[in-house]
C-alpha positions in Angstrom: -31.2 3.6 31.1 -29.2 6.9 30.2 -25.8 6.5 31.6 -24.6 9.3 33.7 -21.3 11.5 33.0 -19.7 9.6 35.5 -20.3 6.2 33.5 -19.6 7.9 30.2 -16.1 9.2 31.3 -15.1 5.7 32.8 -16.3 4.2 29.1 -13.8 6.7 27.7 -11.1 6.2 30.0 -11.6 2.0 29.3 -11.3 2.7 25.7 -8.7 5.1 25.6 -6.3 2.5 27.8 -7.2 -0.3 25.1 -6.6 1.7 22.3 -3.4 3.3 23.9 -2.2 -0.5 24.3 -2.9 -1.6 20.8 -1.1 1.8 19.7 2.1 0.6 21.9 1.9 -2.9 20.1 1.4 -1.5 16.8 4.6 0.6 17.4 6.9 -2.1 18.6 5.9 -3.0 14.5 7.3 0.2 13.5 7.1 0.7 9.6 7.8 -2.7 8.9 3.8 -3.4 8.0 4.1 -0.5 5.5 7.6 -1.4 4.1 6.0 -5.2 3.9 2.9 -3.4 1.5 5.3 -1.1 0.3 7.6 -4.0 -1.7 4.1 -6.1 -2.5 3.6 -2.9 -4.5 6.9 -2.7 -6.2 7.2 -6.3 -7.0 3.8 -5.8 -8.4 5.0 -3.1 -10.6 8.4 -5.0 -11.8 6.2 -8.2 -12.8 3.6 -5.7 -14.5 6.5 -4.6 -16.6 7.9 -8.3 -17.1 4.6 -8.9 -18.7 4.5 -6.3 -20.5 8.5 -6.7 -22.4 7.5 -10.6 -22.8 4.4 -9.0 -24.5 6.4 -7.0 -26.6 9.0 -9.9 -27.8 6.0 -12.3 -28.5 4.5 -9.3 -30.9 8.4 -8.7 -32.5 8.3 -12.6 -32.9 5.2 -12.4 -34.6 6.6 -9.8 -36.6 9.5 -11.9 -37.9 7.3 -14.9 -39.0 5.2 -12.4 -40.8 8.0 -10.7 -42.6 9.5 -14.0 -43.3 6.4 -15.1 -45.1 6.4 -12.2 -47.0 10.3 -13.1 -48.3 8.8 -16.4 -49.2 5.6 -15.2 -51.3 8.3 -12.4 -52.5 10.6 -15.5 -54.0 7.4 -17.2 -55.5 6.1 -14.3 -57.0 9.6 -13.7 -58.6 10.0 -17.1 -59.7 6.5 -16.9 -61.7 7.8 -13.9 -63.1 11.2 -14.7 -64.3 9.6 -17.7 -65.9 6.9 -15.1 -67.6 9.8 -13.5 -68.7 11.2 -16.2 -70.3 7.7 -16.1 -72.8 7.1 -12.3 -73.6 5.7 -11.6 -76.7 7.3 -7.7 -76.9 9.8 -5.2 -74.9 6.8 -3.6 -72.9 5.2 -7.0 -71.7 9.2 -7.5 -70.8 9.4 -4.0 -68.8 6.6 -4.7 -66.9 7.5 -8.0 -65.7 11.1 -6.6 -64.9 9.6 -3.6 -62.6 7.0 -6.3 -61.0 11.0 -8.2 -60.3 12.6 -4.6 -58.8 9.1 -4.6 -56.8 9.7 -8.4 -55.4 13.2 -7.6 -54.9 12.7 -4.4 -52.9 9.9 -6.5 -50.7 12.4 -8.9 -49.8 15.3 -6.2 -48.8 12.1 -4.0 -46.5 11.6 -7.0 -45.1 14.7 -8.7 -44.0 15.7 -5.2 -42.7 12.4 -5.0 -40.7 13.5 -8.6 -39.9 16.8 -7.5 -38.7 15.3 -4.9 -36.3 13.1 -6.7 -34.9 15.7 -9.6 -33.8 17.6 -6.3 -31.9 14.6 -5.4 -30.6 14.3 -9.0 -29.0 18.2 -9.2 -27.7 17.6 -5.3 -26.0 14.4 -6.2 -24.7 15.7 -9.9 -23.3 18.3 -8.0 -21.2 16.3 -5.6 -19.6 14.4 -8.9 -18.4 17.3 -10.8 -17.2 17.8 -7.7 -15.4 14.4 -7.0 -14.4 14.2 -10.8 -13.3 17.5 -10.6 -11.0 16.4 -7.4 -9.7 12.8 -9.2 -9.2 14.4 -11.5 -7.0 16.4 -10.0 -4.9 13.5 -7.4 -3.7 11.4 -11.2 -3.6 14.1 -12.6 -0.9 13.6 -8.4 1.0 9.8 -9.4 1.0 10.3 -12.1 2.2 12.5 -11.5 5.0 10.5 -8.7 5.8 7.4 -10.8 6.0 9.0 -13.2 7.9 10.1 -10.1 10.7 6.6 -8.7 10.4 5.3 -12.4 11.4 7.6 -13.3 14.5 6.7 -9.6 16.2 2.8 -10.1 15.1 3.0 -13.4 16.6 5.0 -12.3 20.2 1.6 -10.1 20.6 -0.8 -11.6 18.6 -2.7 -13.1 21.6 -3.1 -9.8 23.4 -4.2 -8.2 20.0 -6.8 -10.7 19.7 -7.6 -10.1 23.2 -7.2 -6.1 23.7 -9.4 -6.0 20.2 -12.3 -8.0 21.7 -12.2 -6.0 24.8 -12.5 -2.7 22.5 -15.7 -3.7 20.5 -16.9 -4.4 23.8 -16.1 -1.3 25.5 -17.3 1.0 21.9 -20.9 -0.6 22.9 -21.0 1.0 26.1 -20.7 4.7 24.1 -22.8 6.6 22.4 -22.7 6.7 18.6 -22.0 10.5 18.5 -19.8 11.1 21.7 -17.5 8.1 20.0 -17.8 10.1 16.5 -16.2 13.0 18.6 -13.6 10.5 20.6 -12.3 8.9 17.2 -11.6 12.5 15.6 -9.8 13.7 18.7 -8.0 11.0 18.2 -7.5 10.9 15.2 -5.7 14.7 15.0 -3.5 13.9 18.3 -0.3 13.1 18.0 0.0 10.5 21.3 -3.0 9.3 20.0 -4.5 10.6 23.3 -8.5 11.5 22.8 -9.6 11.4 27.0 -6.9 11.9 29.9 -6.7 12.7 33.3 -5.4 16.3 35.1 -1.8 15.5 36.1 -0.6 18.0 38.5 -2.7 20.5 37.8 -2.0 20.3 34.0 -4.0 18.6 31.1 -2.2 15.1 30.1 -2.4 15.7 26.4 -0.7 18.9 25.8 0.7 19.8 29.5 -1.2 22.9 29.3 -2.1 24.2 33.2 -5.9 24.0 34.0 -7.1 26.6 36.5 -8.3 25.2 39.5 -11.9 26.3 39.5 -11.7 24.1 36.3 -10.5 20.8 38.0 -13.2 21.8 40.2 -15.2 21.0 37.5 -14.0 18.5 36.2 -14.1 16.4 39.5 -18.1 16.8 39.6 -18.3 14.9 36.8 -21.6 16.7 35.9 -20.8 17.2 32.5 -17.6 16.2 29.8 -15.4 18.9 30.2 -12.6 19.6 26.9 -9.3 21.1 27.5 -9.2 24.5 25.9 -5.7 24.5 24.3 -5.8 21.3 22.7 -9.7 19.6 22.7 -9.1 16.4 24.9 -11.6 15.2 27.0 -10.7 15.1 30.5 -11.8 12.0 32.5 -11.0 13.2 35.9 -8.2 14.6 38.2 -5.5 12.1 38.6 -4.6 13.8 42.0 -8.0 13.2 43.9 -7.7 9.0 42.5 -4.3 8.9 44.4 -5.3 10.9 47.4 -8.2 8.3 47.9 -6.1 5.3 47.2 -3.8 6.3 49.7 -6.3 7.1 52.5 -8.3 3.3 51.3 -4.7 1.6 52.2 -4.4 3.7 55.3 -7.8 2.7 56.7 -7.4 -1.0 55.6 -3.7 -1.0 57.6 
């Protein structure tokens, strides 16, 4: 059976009350969840940089190893050419071997230079790694403190939040999809998260602009959904009317 407008408004108002309470819980946590996330992202970035530094150092160490092997190979060739030089038959052979000796000597010098450059780079990168590790430890300590702080705050409202989330699921099921989408859209655009409001003292409970008497009368009838012409929020009723009815009930009981 299709819900009446009054029932739809009651369901929306109930959902708004649940969401407002959840908003209040999240407000107490403040920016802590975002701060924790930012720190986690920052630490992940530092760890990536640390891995990159270690990879660079490993690559440089492999280069040094290769240059040292090149030196050993050149020294073997020098020894071989020196032995050949003792048994040359003419000046042309002697000159050719001499050039090979000079070439291998040059190879050794170049390799030693590159080894020195690589070692200097490793030394600098090790300093960067040490500084980064120290900074990483500080940020991990900050993260741990923030996580503990957030955990304490969350634990204080965890039970209530769980109950409200369960109540919210039930409340959403009572609202048709099209209406819920409109509610969500209005709520996302509202700074205070209010999508459904009451008329309070002749004004919109969301933007506080005056609601004309005739419009208030239409809102009281609850025959159609009426939104504020200034802010677009949905009117659930007129609060003054509810207060008067409550007072009448109390007087009748007395």
